[in-house]
C-alpha positions in Angstrom: 136.1 97.7 102.9 132.9 95.8 102.0 132.1 92.2 102.6 129.9 90.1 100.4 128.4 87.3 102.5 127.6 84.2 100.4 127.3 81.5 103.0 124.1 80.1 101.4 125.4 80.1 97.9 127.1 77.2 96.0 128.2 78.8 92.7 128.7 76.5 89.7 131.9 76.0 87.8 132.8 78.8 85.5 130.5 81.3 87.2 132.0 84.9 87.4 131.6 86.9 90.6 131.8 90.6 90.0 132.3 92.8 93.1 132.0 96.5 93.5 135.6 97.5 93.7 139.2 96.2 94.1 139.9 95.0 97.6 136.3 93.9 98.4 136.1 90.7 100.4 134.0 87.7 99.6 133.1 84.9 102.0 132.8 81.7 100.0 130.8 78.7 101.3 132.2 75.3 102.1 132.9 73.2 99.1 133.5 76.0 96.6 136.9 77.3 95.5 138.0 80.5 93.9 140.9 79.9 91.4 142.5 77.4 93.8 143.1 80.2 96.3 140.4 79.2 98.8 140.3 76.5 101.5 137.1 74.7 102.2 136.4 76.6 105.3 133.1 78.7 105.1 134.6 81.6 107.0 137.7 81.9 104.9 138.0 85.3 103.1 140.0 86.1 100.1 140.7 89.6 98.7 139.8 89.9 95.0 141.1 92.3 92.4 137.9 92.9 90.5 136.7 89.5 89.3 137.5 85.9 90.0 136.1 82.7 88.6 134.7 79.9 90.7 136.4 76.7 89.6 134.3 74.1 91.4 131.0 73.8 93.4 127.4 72.9 92.8 124.8 74.9 90.9 122.4 77.2 92.5 118.8 77.5 91.3 118.6 81.3 91.6 120.0 84.3 89.9 122.4 85.7 92.6 122.7 89.4 93.3 122.9 90.7 96.8 124.1 93.6 99.0 127.6 94.5 99.9 127.4 95.5 103.5 129.7 98.3 104.6 130.5 97.8 108.3 131.3 101.4 108.7 127.9 102.6 107.7 124.4 101.5 108.8 122.9 101.0 105.3 125.4 101.4 102.4 124.8 99.6 99.1 127.4 98.6 96.6 126.3 96.7 93.5 127.3 93.1 92.7 126.2 90.4 90.3 126.5 86.8 89.4 126.0 85.3 86.0 122.8 83.2 86.1 122.9 79.4 86.3 119.2 78.6 86.6 116.1 80.6 86.7 112.7 80.2 88.3 109.8 82.2 86.9 106.5 83.2 88.4 103.5 84.3 86.4 100.1 83.7 84.8 101.2 82.2 81.5 98.6 82.0 78.6 98.5 78.8 76.6 101.8 77.4 75.6 105.0 79.0 76.9 107.4 80.6 74.5 110.9 79.2 74.2 112.3 81.0 77.3 115.8 79.8 76.9 116.0 81.3 73.4 114.4 84.5 74.7 117.0 84.9 77.3 119.9 83.8 75.2 123.0 85.7 76.1 122.2 86.1 79.8 123.7 82.8 80.7 124.6 79.4 79.3 122.6 76.1 79.6 120.0 77.8 81.7 117.3 75.6 83.2 113.9 77.2 83.3 111.2 76.2 85.7 107.6 77.4 85.3 105.3 78.0 88.2 101.7 78.7 87.2 98.5 79.6 89.0 96.4 78.6 86.1 96.6 76.6 82.9 98.4 73.3 82.1 101.7 72.3 83.6 103.8 73.7 86.4 102.2 74.0 89.8 98.5 74.8 90.0 97.6 77.3 92.7 94.3 78.4 91.2 92.4 77.2 94.3 94.6 79.1 96.7 94.6 82.1 94.6 90.9 82.3 94.3 90.3 81.7 98.1 93.0 83.9 99.4 93.1 86.8 96.9 90.1 86.9 94.6 87.4 86.1 97.2 89.1 88.5 99.6 88.8 91.3 97.1 85.1 90.6 96.6 84.4 90.5 100.3 86.1 93.8 100.8 84.2 95.5 98.0 81.0 94.1 99.4 81.8 95.8 102.7 82.2 99.1 100.9 86.0 99.2 101.2 88.8 99.5 98.6 91.1 96.5 98.9 94.6 96.1 97.5 94.9 92.4 96.4 98.5 92.9 95.1 99.7 93.1 98.7 97.9 89.9 99.7 99.2 88.2 96.6 102.8 89.0 97.6 102.2 87.7 101.1 100.3 84.5 100.3 101.4 83.5 96.8 104.7 84.9 95.6 106.6 85.0 98.9 104.8 82.0 100.5 103.5 79.4 98.1 106.0 80.2 95.4 108.9 80.5 97.7 108.0 77.2 99.4 108.0 75.5 96.0 111.3 77.1 95.1 112.9 75.6 98.3 111.2 72.3 97.6 113.0 71.9 94.3 116.3 72.9 95.7 116.5 76.7 95.1 118.8 78.7 97.4 117.2 82.0 96.6 114.1 83.4 94.8 114.7 86.5 92.5 111.8 88.8 91.6 111.4 91.9 89.5 110.2 94.1 92.3 111.8 97.5 92.6 112.9 97.0 96.2 116.1 96.5 98.1 117.4 94.4 101.0 120.1 95.3 103.5 121.6 93.0 106.2 122.7 94.1 109.6 123.5 92.0 112.7 122.1 88.9 111.1 118.8 90.6 110.3 117.2 91.3 106.9 115.6 94.7 106.3 113.5 95.9 103.4 114.6 99.2 101.8 113.3 101.4 99.1 114.9 100.9 95.6 117.1 103.5 94.0 114.3 104.4 91.6 111.9 106.0 94.1 109.3 106.6 91.3 109.0 102.9 90.8 109.7 101.7 94.3 107.4 98.8 95.3 108.2 98.3 98.9 104.7 99.6 99.7 103.3 96.3 98.2 105.8 94.2 100.2 105.1 95.3 103.7 103.1 92.2 104.6 106.0 89.9 103.9 108.3 89.1 106.8 112.1 89.1 107.0 112.1 85.3 107.4 111.0 85.2 103.7 113.1 88.1 102.5 116.3 86.4 103.6 115.8 83.9 100.8 115.0 86.7 98.2 116.9 88.7 95.7 115.9 91.9 94.0 118.2 92.4 91.0 116.4 95.7 90.1 117.2 97.3 93.4 119.9 99.6 92.0 118.5 100.2 88.5 116.0 102.7 87.2 113.2 101.8 84.9 114.9 103.4 81.9 118.0 101.4 82.6 116.0 98.2 82.8 114.4 99.0 79.4 117.9 99.6 77.9 119.1 96.2 79.2 115.9 94.6 77.8 116.6 96.2 74.4 120.3 95.3 74.4 119.4 91.6 74.8 116.4 91.8 72.5 113.7 90.7 75.1 110.3 90.5 73.3 108.7 92.6 76.1 111.3 95.4 75.8 108.8 97.9 74.6 105.8 96.7 76.6 103.9 99.4 78.5 104.0 99.3 82.3 101.3 97.1 83.8 98.7 98.8 85.9 95.6 97.7 87.7 94.8 94.3 89.1 96.3 91.4 87.1 93.2 89.1 87.1 90.9 92.0 86.1 93.1 93.2 83.2 91.7 95.9 81.0 88.1 95.0 81.8 85.9 97.6 83.3 85.9 97.2 87.1 82.2 97.8 87.4 81.4 95.1 84.8 83.8 92.7 86.4 82.5 93.1 90.0 78.9 93.0 88.8 79.4 89.3 87.8 80.0 88.5 91.4 78.3 91.2 93.5 74.8 92.7 93.3 74.7 96.5 93.1 72.0 98.6 94.7 71.4 102.2 93.5 71.3 104.9 96.2 71.5 108.6 96.9 74.4 110.9 96.3 74.4 113.5 99.0 76.3 116.8 99.1 78.0 118.4 102.2 74.8 120.3 103.0 72.9 117.0 103.2 71.0 117.6 99.9 70.4 114.7 97.6 71.8 115.7 94.2 72.0 112.5 92.3 71.9 108.7 92.3 74.8 106.2 92.2 74.7 102.6 90.8 76.2 101.1 93.9 78.3 102.8 96.6 80.8 100.0 96.7 81.9 101.0 93.2 83.4 104.3 94.5 86.4 105.1 96.6 87.3 108.1 98.7 88.6 111.0 96.5 87.0 109.6 93.4 85.7 112.0 90.7 84.9 109.9 87.7 81.6 108.1 87.3 79.5 110.2 89.6 77.4 111.6 86.7 76.4 114.8 88.6 75.2 117.5 86.3 74.8 121.1 87.0 73.4 121.6 90.5 71.2 124.7 91.1 73.0 127.5 93.0 76.2 125.6 93.1 79.5 126.6 91.4 80.7 124.8 88.3 83.3 122.7 90.0 84.0 119.0 89.9 82.5 116.7 92.6 84.5 114.3 94.7 83.6 111.4 97.1 84.6 112.3 100.7 82.5 109.7 102.6 80.6 106.5 102.2 77.8 105.2 104.3 77.7 101.5 103.3 74.9 100.7 105.8 72.5 103.2 104.2 74.1 102.8 100.7 74.8 106.5 100.6 77.6 108.4 98.9 78.7 111.8 100.2 80.3 114.3 97.8 81.9 117.8 97.9 83.2 120.2 95.4 86.7 121.1 94.6 89.9 119.0 94.5 91.3 120.8 97.6 88.1 120.8 99.6 88.9 120.4 103.3 86.5 117.5 103.6 88.8 115.4 101.5 91.7 115.8 103.9 92.5 114.0 107.2 94.7 114.6 110.2 95.3 111.0 110.8 93.9 107.4 110.5 93.2 104.3 112.6 94.5 100.8 111.7 92.9 97.4 112.0 96.2 95.8 112.9 100.0 96.1 112.4 102.5 93.8 110.7 106.2 94.3 111.3 108.7 93.1 108.8 111.8 92.8 111.0 111.9 94.7 114.2 108.8 95.2 116.4 108.0 98.5 118.0 105.8 99.6 120.9 104.6 102.9 122.4 104.8 105.9 120.1 107.0 105.9 117.0 108.1 109.0 115.0 108.4 107.8 111.4 106.9 108.4 107.9 103.7 107.0 106.6 102.7 106.2 102.9 99.0 105.6 102.3 99.1 104.4 98.7 101.6 103.5 95.9 103.6 106.6 94.7 102.1 108.7 97.5 104.8 110.9 99.0 105.5 109.7 102.5 104.6 112.2 105.3 106.1 112.4 108.8 103.8 111.1 111.5 103.5 109.7 115.0 102.4 106.1 115.2 100.7 105.0 118.4 101.4 101.3 118.2 99.2 100.4 121.2 96.2 102.4 120.1 96.7 101.6 116.3 96.4 105.3 115.6 98.4 107.5 113.3 98.7 111.3 113.5 100.1 113.2 110.5 102.4 116.2 110.6 100.5 117.5 107.6 97.0 116.6 106.4 96.7 113.8 103.7 94.1 113.7 101.0 91.7 110.8 100.4 92.5 108.4 103.2 90.7 105.2 102.1 89.6 102.3 104.4 90.8 99.0 103.1 94.0 100.4 101.7 97.3 100.1 103.5 99.3 102.5 105.6 103.0 101.6 105.4 105.7 103.0 107.7 109.3 104.0 106.9 112.3 105.1 108.8 115.3 106.3 106.7 113.9 104.5 103.7 113.7 101.2 105.6 110.2 99.8 105.3 109.2 98.9 108.9 105.8 97.3 108.1 102.2 98.5 107.9 98.5 97.7 108.3 95.0 98.0 106.8 93.4 101.4 107.2 90.2 101.2 109.3 89.1 104.8 109.2 90.0 108.5 108.9 90.7 110.9 111.7 89.2 114.3 110.7 
C-alpha cells in the first residue's frame, strides 16, 4: 500500500489525480474534496480505484508530480501525476517570448504562464545577482588556475534560491524543473536521489542545494528516460522536440572558451614541462588548461620520446607552468584520493569516517571511498583519473545524494 502525501496542495476543480495502482491512498488537504467522498479534514484518507476527480479547491501554481512512499521499503518509487493548472518557467529568453500557451496546448487547459528572466525586458531581472554570484565567481576561479563548475552555483543561488523565493512570493506551492533527479520522503525529511535515467542523472549539479529547498520542488522527469521525454515532446509537437542536448556553460554558449575568457582575464605565456622536468613547449596561459586535458597543447614531435599524445597532469599557477605526461593511462594522471575545501550536506549531517561512493564529475562512474569528514579527506577504493581542483566531489549512498564539496587538491 502506498500513500501520496498532498498536504501542501490545493488542486483546482476538474483536476485529475492519477495514482500508481488501485488501492493507493491519497491524503487530501483541507478545503479540497474528491467526488464528494472526502471530509474537510487534512488527515482524512480515501481509497481510490485508479483515478478520481477533484470537485472543488483552489488552483496551485505548479505542475504537481511527487513520490508515492512505500512504508514497507526505505526508498520505493511509484509514478503519479497531476494535470497542470499553471506553470512557472525559468530561463534566459531572447527577445520576445513565443506564445507559450499555444506551444503547450494539450498539456492542460487555461494555463497561466509566468516568465522569470535573468536578462532582457519583462519578468524579474536578476542580471546583477547572476553576474556577481555566478559569472564573476567563474572568472575568479579561472584566474586562480582552477576549473570551476558555475552550473552548480547557479542551481544553489539562482534556480533554487532567487527563483524559488519569487515562486513562493507569487503564491506557488511548488517549483517544477526539468532536472533528471528524484526526491524521496522519509520521516518528514526530503532526500535527493538519482533519476531512473542514470546516463542523464543531474544530481551531481544539485548537491549544493538543501533539503529545505527541495521540499518545495518537483522533478517530473525523475522516472523518464531521455528518449521517452523526446517521444512525449514529439507527441505534443513541442518546437524544441528535436533540439540537440545542451552542453557547456549557458552564458558562454558556442563561443571558444579561450576567446571568451580573454575578454576578462589577461593570459601570460609560460613553459610546458614534461615529467622529466624538460621544457618541451610553451602555453598561452596555464589557466586555460585543466587536469587530464589533451587538446590545445600544440606539442609536436619531441626528440627521443615515443609518438604518444600528451596530457596535463599538474599545474603550477604561481610559476605559470604546465606539467604534461604521455599516454592516456599514465600513472601521473591518477590519484588515490583528494582533499576538500569544505562540505555541504543536503539532508543528514555526518561526522567521523563514512563509507560511501564519490563522483568527481558529471557522468563519472561513482567509486567506493572512505570520507573523513573531520579532515575533509577522501580515499578511493580504486584510483581515479584527472582529479581537478575547483570541480566538485559529490557523495552517494544507495543512490541517495548526500552532499559534496569543492576539490582542493589531489592525493597521489
